[in-house]
Backbone as a chain_set.jsonl record, in Angstrom:
{"seq": "MKPQREKFATQVDSALLSDLRALANQEGRQIQALVEEALSTLIDDRKAANARSHVMGAYQKSHARYSGLYKKLAK", "coords": {"N": [[29.814, 3.717, -118.065], [32.921, 3.135, -119.475], [35.54, 5.436, -120.341], [36.672, 5.738, -123.709], [39.75, 4.424, -124.683], [42.865, 5.274, -126.191], [45.813, 4.366, -127.802], [49.019, 5.927, -127.893], [52.221, 7.123, -128.962], [55.206, 8.591, -127.722], [58.117, 10.58, -126.959], [60.215, 11.159, -124.154], [62.378, 12.929, -121.91], [64.925, 10.973, -120.484], [65.544, 11.107, -117.747], [63.27, 12.327, -116.726], [61.346, 10.387, -117.296], [62.298, 8.361, -115.658], [61.892, 9.509, -113.144], [59.112, 9.629, -113.247], [58.416, 6.924, -113.317], [59.359, 6.181, -110.78], [57.691, 7.73, -109.149], [55.178, 6.671, -109.811], [55.526, 4.08, -108.834], [55.948, 4.619, -106.113], [53.444, 5.692, -105.433], [51.865, 3.579, -106.005], [50.542, 3.364, -108.417], [49.636, 3.191, -111.925], [51.768, 4.123, -114.646], [50.41, 5.198, -116.839], [48.14, 6.284, -115.639], [49.19, 8.425, -114.194], [50.242, 9.953, -116.286], [47.905, 10.542, -117.707], [46.571, 12.062, -115.761], [48.348, 14.231, -115.543], [48.236, 15.294, -118.156], [45.546, 16.024, -118.299], [45.416, 17.973, -116.273], [47.193, 19.888, -117.331], [45.828, 20.663, -119.691], [43.426, 21.697, -118.596], [44.481, 23.831, -117.068], [45.583, 25.451, -119.085], [43.296, 26.115, -120.547], [41.922, 27.617, -118.66], [43.618, 29.765, -118.397], [43.315, 31.248, -120.668], [41.505, 33.926, -121.317], [38.134, 34.583, -122.187], [37.201, 36.088, -125.3], [35.206, 38.113, -125.313], [35.196, 38.868, -122.673], [37.789, 39.87, -122.293], [37.582, 41.999, -124.088], [35.67, 43.632, -122.828], [37.087, 44.235, -120.508], [39.282, 45.694, -121.587], [37.951, 47.876, -122.738], [36.843, 49.023, -120.454], [39.189, 49.635, -119.08], [40.365, 51.521, -120.783], [38.5, 53.579, -120.585], [38.346, 54.171, -117.819], [40.942, 54.418, -116.791], [42.354, 56.46, -115.46], [40.909, 56.733, -113.057], [41.322, 54.164, -112.005], [44.064, 54.29, -111.506], [44.138, 56.237, -109.489], [42.681, 54.921, -107.494], [44.404, 52.844, -106.959], [46.389, 53.996, -105.509]], "CA": [[30.525, 3.418, -119.275], [34.325, 3.532, -119.411], [35.981, 6.258, -121.467], [37.428, 5.018, -124.727], [41.195, 4.639, -124.592], [43.583, 5.216, -127.456], [47.258, 4.317, -127.618], [49.857, 6.855, -128.64], [53.633, 7.002, -128.593], [55.944, 9.845, -127.679], [59.416, 10.446, -126.316], [60.474, 12.11, -123.079], [63.713, 12.893, -121.328], [65.075, 9.735, -119.708], [65.479, 11.411, -116.311], [61.865, 12.583, -116.426], [60.679, 9.092, -117.296], [62.741, 7.661, -114.453], [61.152, 10.117, -112.027], [57.719, 9.233, -113.391], [58.338, 5.518, -112.876], [59.533, 6.154, -109.326], [56.479, 8.281, -108.553], [54.123, 5.667, -109.986], [55.826, 3.002, -107.891], [55.735, 5.158, -104.765], [52.016, 5.88, -105.208], [51.147, 2.355, -106.322], [49.674, 3.646, -109.569], [50.225, 2.927, -113.224], [52.309, 5.303, -115.328], [49.384, 5.793, -117.693], [47.251, 7.081, -114.795], [49.877, 9.68, -113.904], [50.32, 10.721, -117.539], [46.56, 11.066, -117.982], [46.324, 13.124, -114.781], [49.172, 15.382, -115.911], [47.701, 15.887, -119.379], [44.274, 16.652, -117.956], [45.729, 19.187, -115.527], [47.782, 20.834, -118.278], [44.771, 21.184, -120.563], [42.545, 22.534, -117.778], [45.21, 25.058, -116.733], [45.699, 26.284, -120.29], [41.966, 26.632, -120.871], [41.593, 28.634, -117.665], [44.503, 30.918, -118.581], [42.87, 32.007, -121.832], [40.242, 34.607, -121.064], [37.241, 34.654, -123.348], [37.417, 37.327, -126.041], [34.279, 39.173, -124.901], [35.619, 39.32, -121.343], [38.951, 40.741, -122.503], [37.092, 43.221, -124.738], [35.042, 44.46, -121.794], [38.171, 44.718, -119.651], [40.045, 46.721, -122.305], [37.081, 49.054, -122.866], [36.782, 49.622, -119.117], [40.504, 50.198, -118.764], [40.532, 52.739, -121.593], [37.586, 54.621, -120.094], [38.525, 54.497, -116.406], [42.334, 54.199, -116.36], [42.701, 57.49, -114.472], [40.276, 56.343, -111.797], [42.017, 52.98, -111.499], [45.355, 54.733, -110.967], [43.883, 56.909, -108.207], [42.272, 53.908, -106.53], [45.554, 52.021, -106.617], [47.225, 54.729, -104.537]], "C": [[31.949, 3.964, -119.158], [34.674, 4.434, -120.587], [36.8, 5.418, -122.446], [38.892, 5.399, -124.628], [41.809, 4.514, -125.971], [45.072, 5.241, -127.16], [47.928, 5.404, -128.44], [51.285, 6.697, -128.152], [54.273, 8.382, -128.62], [57.291, 9.576, -127.03], [59.548, 11.523, -125.249], [61.913, 11.948, -122.607], [63.822, 11.679, -120.407], [65.02, 9.982, -118.201], [64.04, 11.668, -115.883], [61.085, 11.271, -116.364], [61.057, 8.277, -116.061], [62.007, 8.193, -113.218], [59.686, 9.712, -112.056], [57.517, 7.794, -112.921], [58.446, 5.417, -111.355], [58.275, 6.668, -108.619], [55.325, 7.286, -108.65], [54.306, 4.52, -108.996], [55.524, 3.428, -106.456], [54.247, 5.274, -104.438], [51.195, 4.619, -105.489], [50.164, 2.534, -107.471], [50.395, 3.282, -110.854], [50.728, 4.235, -113.836], [51.231, 5.982, -116.152], [48.415, 6.651, -116.888], [47.884, 8.426, -114.472], [49.971, 10.565, -115.14], [48.962, 11.331, -117.855], [46.215, 12.207, -117.032], [47.089, 14.39, -115.158], [48.64, 16.075, -117.157], [46.388, 16.62, -119.105], [44.491, 17.973, -117.218], [46.298, 20.261, -116.448], [46.712, 21.473, -119.15], [43.825, 22.1, -119.795], [43.204, 23.865, -117.434], [45.304, 26.001, -117.921], [44.359, 26.879, -120.69], [41.593, 27.772, -119.925], [42.423, 29.899, -117.864], [44.065, 31.789, -119.74], [41.507, 32.623, -121.559], [39.415, 34.651, -122.346], [37.338, 36.03, -123.989], [36.459, 38.432, -125.605], [34.622, 39.713, -123.508], [36.816, 40.261, -121.474], [38.538, 42.047, -123.171], [36.474, 44.173, -123.738], [36.096, 45.046, -120.858], [38.924, 45.863, -120.326], [39.235, 48.0, -122.468], [36.995, 49.787, -121.526], [38.097, 50.298, -118.764], [40.74, 51.498, -119.531], [39.692, 53.877, -121.028], [37.934, 55.09, -118.688], [39.973, 54.364, -115.911], [42.78, 55.226, -115.316], [42.156, 57.155, -113.102], [40.993, 55.134, -111.186], [43.363, 53.349, -110.892], [45.169, 55.397, -109.614], [43.5, 55.898, -107.129], [43.444, 53.035, -106.078], [46.465, 52.687, -105.592], [46.585, 54.621, -103.218]], "O": [[32.15, 5.12, -118.784], [34.177, 4.236, -121.696], [37.525, 4.506, -122.048], [39.226, 6.577, -124.503], [41.336, 3.748, -126.811], [45.537, 6.048, -126.355], [47.475, 5.756, -129.529], [51.524, 6.196, -127.053], [53.921, 9.23, -129.44], [57.565, 8.456, -126.601], [59.064, 12.644, -125.409], [62.566, 10.942, -122.884], [62.904, 11.398, -119.637], [64.501, 9.148, -117.458], [63.637, 11.266, -114.791], [60.257, 11.078, -115.474], [60.216, 7.582, -115.49], [61.563, 7.426, -112.364], [59.084, 9.478, -111.008], [56.556, 7.493, -112.213], [57.712, 4.658, -110.722], [57.849, 6.105, -107.611], [54.586, 7.084, -107.687], [53.34, 4.052, -108.395], [54.918, 2.681, -105.688], [53.83, 4.994, -103.315], [49.989, 4.586, -105.246], [49.093, 1.929, -107.49], [51.611, 3.09, -110.868], [50.184, 5.308, -113.576], [51.143, 7.21, -116.165], [47.914, 7.651, -117.402], [47.203, 9.452, -114.472], [49.802, 11.782, -115.055], [48.875, 12.501, -118.228], [45.632, 13.208, -117.448], [46.542, 15.491, -115.1], [48.597, 17.304, -117.214], [46.158, 17.711, -119.626], [43.827, 18.969, -117.507], [45.915, 21.426, -116.346], [46.695, 22.691, -119.325], [43.461, 23.166, -120.29], [42.559, 24.912, -117.5], [45.124, 27.21, -117.778], [44.295, 28.028, -121.125], [41.016, 28.773, -120.348], [41.968, 30.993, -117.531], [44.416, 32.968, -119.786], [40.487, 31.935, -121.568], [39.956, 34.746, -123.448], [37.537, 37.028, -123.295], [36.868, 39.591, -125.533], [34.366, 40.879, -123.209], [36.854, 41.318, -120.844], [39.09, 43.1, -122.851], [36.718, 45.379, -123.786], [36.009, 46.209, -120.464], [39.175, 46.892, -119.7], [39.782, 49.096, -122.348], [37.064, 51.015, -121.474], [38.112, 51.4, -118.216], [41.261, 52.464, -118.973], [40.141, 55.023, -121.002], [37.829, 56.28, -118.391], [40.191, 54.21, -114.709], [43.509, 54.883, -114.386], [42.859, 57.278, -112.099], [41.238, 55.1, -109.98], [43.761, 52.783, -109.874], [45.947, 55.156, -108.691], [43.944, 56.006, -105.986], [43.464, 52.549, -104.948], [47.222, 52.014, -104.892], [47.099, 55.156, -102.236]]}, "num_chains": 1, "name": "protein.A"}
């Protein structure tokens, strides 16, 4: 089953759009495929950059308890 597509409109810098068109042409792909790839990568990167709250809590608790040890180990 194909994913459902939805149209949307936005504006981008004209030089960026020109580069995007050139890249699409060079790769023999449609602009929409490159935009979808870029958006997917951006979202995945942002999700990965945000640590889960319980993980950060455990890290902060560990750091508070063992900061002296961590400093010694770093030397």
